[in-house]
C-alpha positions in Angstrom: 15.4 13.3 14.5 12.3 14.7 16.2 12.6 17.7 13.9 12.7 15.5 10.9 9.6 13.6 12.1 7.8 16.9 12.4 8.8 17.9 8.9 7.5 14.6 7.5 4.2 15.1 9.3 4.0 18.7 8.1 4.7 17.7 4.5 2.5 14.6 4.3 -0.4 15.5 6.5 -2.7 18.4 7.3 -1.8 18.3 11.0 -1.1 21.8 12.4 2.6 21.4 12.8 5.0 24.3 12.4 8.7 23.7 12.2 10.1 27.0 11.0 13.0 25.2 9.3 15.2 27.8 7.5 16.1 25.3 4.8 12.4 25.4 3.6 11.5 22.7 1.1 15.1 21.5 0.8 14.7 20.1 4.3 12.2 17.6 3.0 14.9 15.4 1.5 16.7 15.3 4.8 13.4 14.2 6.6 12.5 11.6 4.0 13.6 8.7 6.3 10.7 9.6 8.5 8.0 9.4 5.8 6.9 5.9 7.1 6.3 7.4 10.5 3.8 9.9 8.9 2.2 6.8 7.3 1.9 5.3 10.7 -0.1 8.3 11.9 -2.4 8.2 8.9 -2.9 4.4 9.3 -3.7 4.8 12.9 -6.5 7.3 12.2 -7.9 5.1 9.4 -7.8 2.0 11.5 -9.5 3.7 14.4 -12.2 4.9 12.1 -12.8 1.4 10.7 -13.0 0.1 14.3 -15.5 2.7 15.3 -17.7 2.1 12.2 -17.5 -1.7 13.0 -18.5 -1.1 16.6 -21.7 0.9 15.7 -22.7 -1.9 13.3 -21.8 -0.7 9.9 -21.0 -3.3 7.3 -17.3 -3.8 6.3 -17.7 -2.0 3.0 -19.0 1.2 4.6 -16.4 1.0 7.3 -13.7 0.7 4.7 -15.0 3.8 2.8 -15.1 5.8 6.0 -11.5 4.6 6.9 -10.3 5.8 3.5 -12.2 9.1 4.0 -10.4 9.6 7.3 -7.0 9.1 5.7 -7.9 11.6 3.0 -9.0 14.2 5.5 -5.8 13.8 7.4 -3.6 14.1 4.3 -5.7 16.6 2.4 -6.0 14.0 -0.4 -2.5 15.1 -1.3 -1.5 11.7 -2.8 -4.9 11.2 -4.6 -4.4 14.6 -6.3 -1.0 13.5 -7.5 -2.4 10.2 -8.8 -5.1 12.0 -10.8 -2.6 14.6 -12.2 -0.2 11.9 -13.3 -2.7 9.8 -15.1 -4.2 12.8 -16.8 -0.7 13.7 -18.0 0.5 10.3 -19.0 -2.7 8.5 -19.9 -2.6 9.8 -23.4 0.2 10.3 -25.9 1.4 13.8 -24.8 5.1 14.5 -25.0 7.2 15.3 -22.0 6.7 19.1 -22.1 3.0 18.8 -22.6 2.7 16.2 -19.9 4.5 18.4 -17.4 2.1 21.3 -18.4 -1.0 19.1 -17.9 0.3 18.1 -14.4 0.2 21.8 -13.4 -3.5 22.1 -14.4 -5.8 21.9 -11.4 -8.6 20.5 -13.5 -9.2 16.7 -13.5 -9.7 14.8 -16.7 -11.0 11.4 -17.8 -7.8 9.4 -17.1 -7.4 11.0 -13.7 -11.0 10.4 -12.7 -10.8 6.7 -13.7 -7.5 6.2 -11.9 -9.1 7.6 -8.7 -12.2 5.5 -9.0 -10.3 2.3 -9.7 -7.7 2.7 -6.9 -10.4 3.8 -4.4 -12.5 0.8 -5.3 -9.6 -1.6 -5.0 -8.5 -0.2 -1.6 -12.0 -0.1 -0.2 -12.7 -3.6 -1.6 -9.5 -5.0 0.0 -10.3 -3.5 3.4 -13.9 -4.8 3.2 -12.6 -8.3 2.3 -10.2 -8.3 5.3 -13.3 -7.3 7.3 -12.2 -7.5 10.9 -10.8 -4.3 12.5 -7.6 -6.1 13.6 -6.8 -7.3 10.1 -7.7 -4.0 8.6 -5.5 -2.0 11.0 -2.5 -4.3 10.4 -2.9 -4.1 6.6 -3.3 -0.3 6.7 -0.2 0.0 8.9 2.0 -2.0 6.5 0.6 -0.4 3.4 0.8 3.2 4.7 4.4 2.9 5.9 5.7 1.0 2.9 4.1 3.2 0.3 5.6 6.3 1.9 9.0 4.7 2.1 8.6 4.2 -1.7 8.4 7.9 -2.1 11.8 8.3 -0.4 13.3 5.6 -2.6 12.0 7.4 -5.7 13.6 10.6 -4.6 16.9 8.8 -4.0 17.0 7.0 -7.4 15.5 9.6 -9.7 16.3 13.2 -10.6 13.7 15.9 -10.5 11.8 16.1 -13.8 11.9 19.9 -14.1 14.0 22.7 -12.6 11.2 24.1 -10.6 8.3 22.7 -8.6 8.1 20.6 -5.5 10.5 17.9 -6.8 13.3 20.3 -7.6 12.7 22.3 -4.3 12.9 19.1 -2.2 15.9 17.7 -4.0 17.2 14.2 -3.9 17.3 11.9 -0.9 20.6 10.3 0.1 20.8 6.5 -0.3 21.3 6.2 3.5 18.1 8.0 4.3 16.1 6.0 1.7 17.5 2.8 3.2 16.5 3.9 6.7 13.0 4.6 5.4 12.7 1.1 3.9 14.1 -0.4 7.1 11.5 1.4 9.2 8.7 0.5 6.9 9.8 -3.1 6.8 10.0 -3.3 10.6 6.4 -2.0 10.8 5.3 -4.5 8.1 6.9 -7.5 9.8 5.4 -6.4 13.2 2.0 -6.1 11.6 1.9 -9.2 9.3 4.7 -11.5 10.3 7.9 -12.5 8.3 6.4 -14.6 5.5 3.4 -12.3 4.6 5.7 -9.3 5.0 8.2 -10.7 2.4 5.5 -11.3 -0.2 4.1 -7.8 0.4 7.5 -6.3 0.1 8.0 -8.1 -3.2 4.7 -6.9 -4.6 5.4 -3.3 -3.5 8.9 -3.4 -5.0 7.4 -4.6 -8.3 4.9 -1.8 -8.4 7.5 0.7 -7.4 9.8 -0.5 -10.3 6.9 -0.2 -12.8 6.0 3.3 -11.5 9.6 4.5 -11.7 10.2 3.1 -15.1 7.0 4.7 -16.4 7.7 8.2 -15.0 11.4 8.1 -16.0 10.5 7.1 -19.6 7.8 9.7 -20.0 9.1 12.5 -17.8 12.7 11.9 -17.1 12.4 11.9 -13.3 10.0 12.7 -10.4 7.7 15.5 -9.5 5.5 16.1 -6.5 2.6 14.5 -8.4 4.5 11.4 -9.4 5.5 10.9 -5.7 1.8 11.0 -4.8 0.9 8.6 -7.6 3.6 6.2 -6.5 2.3 6.3 -2.9 -1.2 5.5 -4.1 -0.1 2.7 -6.4 2.1 1.0 -3.9 -0.5 1.3 -1.1 -3.1 -0.3 -3.3 -0.7 -3.1 -4.2 0.1 -3.7 -0.5 -3.6 -4.0 0.4 -4.3 -6.4 -2.4 -1.3 -8.4 -1.3 -2.7 -8.5 2.2 -6.0 -9.9 0.8 -4.2 -12.5 -1.3 -2.1 -13.5 1.8 -5.2 -13.9 3.9 -6.8 -16.1 1.3 -3.7 -18.2 0.9 -3.3 -18.5 4.6 
């Protein structure tokens, strides 16, 4: 289990972790249950950054931007890159083959730029609205864990969209490991927000995951490394917005 946690951290962050697993990328599917734990590490770094910014007197919006910057440094903006690639590929009317080709292009286009701007603005705005370091840390914890569990669920329910690339190399996740990922993320969410808010956030995240999976299945026929990153970003943004809505209603 510890080896799987190391694999998840190696795959989803820039932390200098070496596992030397002989299975290579194929081991990622085995370690998918630990994806939420990698999210926990990223959320901790972002939450501490927000706390530090708040302590030195920065306003919530600047603290929120710095918290997101910390998370991107820790992950190497891996998921943001996937989001931009997916929106560039699927934002227009390109067919499946052309869309997969666009996703391999390292350049960023209009759709990808707009997707990054909108999601970053929504995430920063949500954190700034939550304002207090405690509320921000709890929201980040739930969103980071649940959005990475969504990646495991996608890998369990969809086939790789092409015979090569990260999706094909990693393979499909077993239902048991995907269920464990959701259970871990749900426990973190309940611990962070409480049962009632956690239930509404889970519902919102499930809705966004369903939309993302339907969209990528219809246009691509399955998942790629980029669609996993895009799914993480969309679900995380949804969770943070749900946290703001829950605070307002509460």
